[in-house]
Structure formats: C-alpha cells, structure tokens
C-alpha positions as CSV (number, residue, x, y, z in Angstrom):
1,X,96.6,102.2,91.9
2,X,98.0,98.9,90.5
3,X,96.1,95.5,90.4
4,X,97.5,91.9,90.8
5,X,96.1,88.5,91.3
6,X,97.3,84.9,92.1
7,X,96.5,82.2,89.4
8,X,93.4,81.0,90.4
9,X,94.1,77.4,91.8
10,X,91.6,77.9,94.6
11,X,90.8,74.5,95.4
12,X,91.7,70.8,95.9
13,X,91.1,69.2,93.5
14,X,92.1,72.0,91.0
15,X,90.7,72.4,87.5
16,X,93.4,70.8,85.2
17,X,92.9,73.2,82.5
18,X,94.8,75.8,85.0
19,X,97.8,73.7,85.4
20,X,99.1,73.1,81.9
21,X,101.6,75.3,80.2
22,X,98.8,76.7,77.7
23,X,96.6,77.6,80.8
24,X,99.2,79.5,82.6
25,X,100.4,81.2,79.5
26,X,96.6,82.1,78.6
27,X,95.9,83.7,82.1
28,X,99.2,85.5,82.1
29,X,98.8,86.9,78.7
30,X,95.2,87.9,79.5
31,X,96.3,89.7,82.5
32,X,98.8,91.8,80.7
33,X,96.4,92.7,78.0
34,X,93.9,93.8,80.7
35,X,96.4,96.2,82.3
36,X,97.2,94.2,85.4
37,X,100.4,95.2,87.0
38,X,101.2,91.8,88.7
39,X,100.4,87.9,88.5
40,X,101.8,85.3,90.8
41,X,101.3,82.0,92.4
42,X,101.2,80.5,95.8
43,X,103.5,78.5,97.8
44,X,102.8,75.2,99.2
45,X,105.3,72.4,98.6
46,X,104.2,69.8,101.0
47,X,100.4,70.3,102.1
48,X,98.8,67.7,104.0
49,X,95.5,65.8,102.8
50,X,93.8,67.1,106.1
51,X,94.6,70.6,105.3
52,X,93.5,70.3,101.6
53,X,90.2,68.5,102.6
54,X,89.4,71.3,104.9
55,X,89.5,73.9,102.3
56,X,93.2,74.2,101.2
57,X,94.4,74.2,97.7
58,X,96.9,72.7,95.4
59,X,99.9,74.9,94.1
60,X,102.4,75.0,91.5
61,X,106.1,75.9,92.5
62,X,106.1,79.5,92.4
63,X,109.4,80.2,90.9
64,X,109.0,77.7,88.0
65,X,105.6,78.9,87.2
66,X,106.6,82.6,87.4
67,X,109.5,82.0,85.0
68,X,107.0,80.3,82.6
69,X,104.7,83.3,82.8
70,X,107.5,85.7,82.3
71,X,108.5,83.9,79.0
72,X,105.0,84.8,77.6
73,X,104.7,88.4,78.9
74,X,106.7,91.5,78.6
75,X,105.7,94.0,81.1
76,X,103.7,92.0,83.9
77,X,105.5,91.8,87.1
78,X,106.0,88.5,88.8
79,X,104.7,88.7,92.5
80,X,104.3,85.6,94.4
81,X,101.4,85.4,97.1
82,X,103.7,84.5,98.9
83,X,106.9,82.8,99.2
84,X,107.0,81.1,102.6
85,X,110.4,82.1,103.4
86,X,111.5,79.7,106.3
87,X,110.9,76.9,103.6
88,X,114.1,77.7,101.8
89,X,117.6,78.6,102.5
90,X,117.9,82.3,101.8
91,X,120.7,82.0,99.5
92,X,118.7,79.6,97.3
93,X,115.8,82.1,97.4
94,X,118.1,85.1,96.4
95,X,119.5,82.9,93.4
96,X,116.1,82.0,92.2
97,X,114.9,85.5,92.5
98,X,118.0,86.9,90.8
99,X,117.5,84.6,87.9
100,X,113.9,85.3,87.4
101,X,114.4,89.0,87.6
102,X,117.2,88.8,85.1
103,X,115.4,86.7,82.7
104,X,112.3,88.7,83.0
105,X,114.0,92.0,82.4
106,X,113.7,93.3,85.8
107,X,110.1,92.4,86.6
108,X,110.2,90.3,89.7
109,X,108.9,91.3,93.4
110,X,109.7,89.1,96.2
111,X,106.7,88.9,98.4
112,X,107.4,86.8,101.4
113,X,105.3,85.4,104.5
114,X,106.3,83.6,107.6
115,X,103.9,80.5,107.0
116,X,101.3,78.9,109.3
117,X,101.1,75.1,108.5
118,X,102.9,73.1,111.2
119,X,102.8,69.9,109.3
120,X,104.3,71.6,106.2
121,X,107.1,73.0,108.2
122,X,107.5,69.3,109.6
123,X,107.6,67.7,106.3
124,X,110.4,70.2,104.9
125,X,112.6,69.7,107.9
126,X,112.1,73.2,109.2
127,X,111.5,74.1,112.9
128,X,108.2,75.6,113.1
129,X,108.8,77.7,116.4
130,X,111.9,79.2,114.8
131,X,110.1,80.5,111.6
132,X,110.2,84.2,112.8
133,X,113.9,84.3,113.4
134,X,114.5,82.3,110.1
135,X,112.5,85.0,108.3
136,X,114.4,88.1,110.0
137,X,117.8,86.5,109.1
138,X,116.7,85.6,105.5
139,X,115.6,89.0,104.6
140,X,119.0,90.4,105.6
141,X,120.8,87.8,103.6
142,X,118.6,88.1,100.4
143,X,119.0,91.9,100.2
144,X,122.8,91.8,100.9
145,X,123.5,89.0,98.5
146,X,121.7,90.9,95.6
147,X,123.9,93.8,96.2
148,X,127.2,92.8,97.8
149,X,130.2,90.7,96.7
150,X,132.4,88.8,99.0
151,X,129.4,88.7,101.6
152,X,129.7,87.2,105.0
153,X,126.9,86.7,107.6
154,X,127.1,85.1,111.0
155,X,123.5,84.3,112.3
156,X,121.7,81.8,114.6
157,X,120.4,80.1,111.5
158,X,122.8,80.9,108.6
159,X,126.6,81.4,108.3
160,X,128.3,82.4,105.2
161,X,131.8,83.5,104.5
162,X,132.9,85.5,101.5
163,X,130.0,84.6,99.2
164,X,129.9,86.3,95.8
165,X,126.7,85.3,93.9
166,X,126.6,86.4,90.3
167,X,124.8,87.1,88.0
168,X,123.0,89.7,90.2
169,X,120.0,91.8,89.2
170,X,120.6,95.1,87.8
171,X,118.5,96.4,90.3
172,X,117.7,94.6,93.5
173,X,113.9,93.6,93.2
174,X,111.4,95.0,95.7
175,X,110.6,92.9,98.8
176,X,107.3,92.8,100.1
177,X,106.5,91.6,103.5
178,X,103.1,89.7,104.1
179,X,101.1,89.3,107.4
180,X,98.8,91.5,109.6
181,X,100.9,91.7,112.8
182,X,103.1,94.2,114.1
183,X,106.0,92.0,113.6
184,X,105.2,91.9,109.8
185,X,105.2,95.8,109.9
186,X,108.5,95.9,111.6
187,X,110.0,93.6,108.8
188,X,108.6,95.9,106.4
189,X,110.0,98.9,107.7
190,X,113.5,97.6,108.5
191,X,113.9,95.1,105.1
192,X,111.0,95.6,102.8
193,X,109.7,97.9,100.0
194,X,106.1,96.7,100.9
195,X,103.5,95.5,103.3
196,X,101.0,92.9,102.4
197,X,98.1,92.6,104.9
198,X,95.0,90.6,103.9
199,X,91.4,90.6,105.2
200,X,91.0,88.2,108.2
201,X,88.0,87.6,110.4
202,X,88.9,86.2,113.7
203,X,88.5,82.5,112.8
204,X,90.8,83.0,109.6
205,X,93.3,84.9,111.6
206,X,93.6,82.3,114.1
207,X,94.0,79.6,111.6
208,X,96.6,81.7,109.6
209,X,98.4,82.5,112.8
210,X,98.1,86.3,112.4
211,X,96.1,89.3,113.5
212,X,92.6,89.8,112.7
213,X,91.9,92.5,110.2
214,X,88.1,93.0,109.3
215,X,87.6,96.6,108.5
216,X,88.9,99.8,106.7
217,X,89.4,101.4,110.0
218,X,91.7,98.4,111.4
219,X,93.6,98.6,108.2
220,X,94.1,102.5,108.5
221,X,95.4,101.8,112.0
222,X,98.0,99.4,110.7
223,X,99.0,101.6,107.9
224,X,99.5,104.5,110.5
225,X,101.7,101.9,112.5
226,X,103.8,101.1,109.6
227,X,104.2,104.8,108.7
228,X,105.5,105.5,112.3
229,X,108.0,102.6,112.1
230,X,109.1,103.9,108.9
231,X,109.8,107.4,110.1
232,X,111.6,105.9,113.1
233,X,114.1,104.2,110.5
234,X,114.4,107.4,108.4
235,X,112.6,106.1,105.4
236,X,110.0,107.8,103.2
237,X,106.6,106.0,103.7
238,X,105.7,107.1,100.0
239,X,108.5,104.5,98.8
240,X,106.9,101.8,100.6
241,X,103.9,99.8,98.8
242,X,100.9,98.7,100.5
243,X,98.6,95.9,99.0
244,X,95.0,94.9,100.1
245,X,91.9,93.4,98.8
246,X,88.8,95.4,97.7
247,X,85.5,94.0,99.3
248,X,83.1,96.4,97.6
249,X,81.4,95.3,94.3
250,X,81.8,91.8,94.5
251,X,84.0,89.3,92.8
252,X,84.9,89.9,89.0
253,X,83.3,87.2,86.8
254,X,80.6,86.6,89.4
255,X,77.0,87.3,88.7
256,X,76.2,90.7,90.1
257,X,79.7,92.2,90.0
258,X,79.2,95.7,90.3
259,X,82.2,97.7,88.6
260,X,81.1,101.1,90.0
261,X,80.8,99.9,93.5
262,X,84.3,98.3,93.1
263,X,85.6,101.7,91.9
264,X,84.2,103.3,95.0
265,X,86.3,100.7,97.1
266,X,89.4,101.2,94.9
267,X,88.9,105.1,95.9
268,X,88.7,104.4,99.6
269,X,91.7,102.3,99.6
270,X,93.6,104.7,97.8
271,X,92.7,107.3,100.4
272,X,94.1,105.1,103.1
273,X,97.5,104.6,101.2
274,X,97.0,101.3,99.5
275,X,98.9,101.3,96.4
276,X,98.1,97.7,94.8
277,X,94.9,95.8,95.1
278,X,94.8,91.9,95.1
279,X,92.0,90.8,92.9
280,X,90.2,87.6,93.2
281,X,89.9,85.7,89.8
282,X,87.5,82.6,89.5
283,X,89.2,79.2,89.1
284,X,86.2,77.1,88.0
285,X,87.4,77.2,84.3
286,X,90.2,78.5,82.3
287,X,87.4,80.3,80.0
288,X,86.1,81.9,83.2
289,X,89.2,83.0,84.6
290,X,90.2,84.6,81.2
291,X,86.8,86.1,80.9
292,X,86.8,87.5,84.4
293,X,90.4,89.0,83.9
294,X,89.1,90.6,80.6
295,X,86.1,92.0,82.2
296,X,88.0,93.5,85.1
297,X,90.3,95.2,82.6
298,X,87.5,96.9,80.7
299,X,85.3,97.7,83.4
300,X,87.8,98.6,86.3
301,X,91.4,99.1,85.1
302,X,90.4,101.1,82.0
303,X,88.2,103.5,83.9
304,X,91.3,104.5,86.0
C-alpha cells in the first residue's frame, strides 16, 4: 500500500503559510521523509465567489506547484488531485507533464477528471456539455504524443497533423482517471493506469456530478466492474492502480486519531484491491500540517 495527499488548501480563504514557497517546500519535504509515495495539488483556475463561499477552496496552479515541490524532493511522486482535463488543450497538458516528468526524474503521475463546475468551464471558454468527449479525445492524444513522433489525430475537438513534441519522457507517465461512474472506469480500462474514485454521499455526488459511493461494498462493486472491463480489453488488472480514502480511525492530526483502527482500514482496502490511499491532512496552519504528516509517517506508514 502507498499513501498520497493533496496540499492542504481546504478552504477559502486559505492559510497564507501554505501558499508561499517555504510552506510548499516544508510540506513536500515532510511528506517524503514520512514515507508518503505521492503529493499533489488541486485544479481550480477560475472558481466563482459563490462556490468558494459555499464551501469551495482556493488553489495553486498544479503544474507550477508540483514543479516547485519536485525541486525540493527526490523520491516523492507528483500526483495532482486532479487535473480537470477539459480545461486545457491536450497537447499543452502533454508538454507540461513531459516537462515535469523529465525535471523530476520520472516522478510524475497524471491524474485527471472530467470536472463539474459549470461556471468555471464558462470562464475558461470550454463547452460544459462537451466535457466527456473532450476527455476521451485528450486521453488518446496525451498518451500518443508521449510515445510517438510525426503524430496525427483527427477528432471532433482536436486535429493535429505530423506533430513531434520533444523532449519526451523516458517512460510515459502513468495516467489515472478520476470519478465514480462507469464512464470513468471505461476510460481507466481503455486509456489509464489507475482509477481514482472517492467517497461520495448522495448529496456530494449530485454536486460533483458523479455516482454516489458510500460504502466498502459499493467500492468492491466498482472494482469488480473495472476488472471486468480490463479483462475485456486484454489487460491485467494487477497492472492498474486503484486509489481511495480510508474512513477508519479518524483524520491524522485530529484529536482522537486512532492509528490502530486506521491500519485496520488500510488492511480492508488492500483486501478490496486498493493500492494507494489518499490521506487527509489538516490545513489550519503549516505547523499542524507538517506535524500531522510526521505523525502519520510514524504511526501508520512505519508500521507497514
């Protein structure tokens, strides 16, 4: 089992300690020392004030921030949570990802999602209703441009003729597909190296425009569906990562965090087929975030 977390900008307004270079570096360095496998950032280039006031959160640019974190670490994987793929042209995403992967020594994983904030799409000039088709084409383009010279593509949304985009990654970075729906699992089976569902009660699922996922039993059903789709495409399910969150034991850094119960939850998720766990880290202060990361390393990661 491996562990990752998102830089803890969970609120609006954010704690300014977390935004400066020193804060990002401190959290990334602490994560690597604690034994975390991955660290990343969210993707909200144009959120509305209404969404922020309703519980949304601010965000750094994920590629710039991951590049900064990469410069202060040596083994930590850079895993965004997640890049909203329709927001950007796939050739631009491929170039940014290839650059980050090269400069970090092969430590980039491209985790992507379809997106759900209609007004953010509007601000970026992207047709919200076309987002699923945009993602399907973009996933094909990104994988190909990382591995192919003189590449041509003719799609509904993107057309390219004879593109050669160097420097290329030495090895194409893994692509993880986020979302709880069958469509997300279809994309993971066809184009991805990982599936990233997330716990979603019915109300949250409706807001995020995805399927609800409220129990381990529902997760197991989704994993079974993913494995069936992988079998149909001739792929080995053991080569595809699955990420999820652990609800047992509480939140690291919070009063009453129960490491033993958390480890029981880790074991249960591993039995289901989960290979990475997304950990929640507090964002009320830089000191608390670093303390929680260190505590998690000592009480959970070291025990495994």
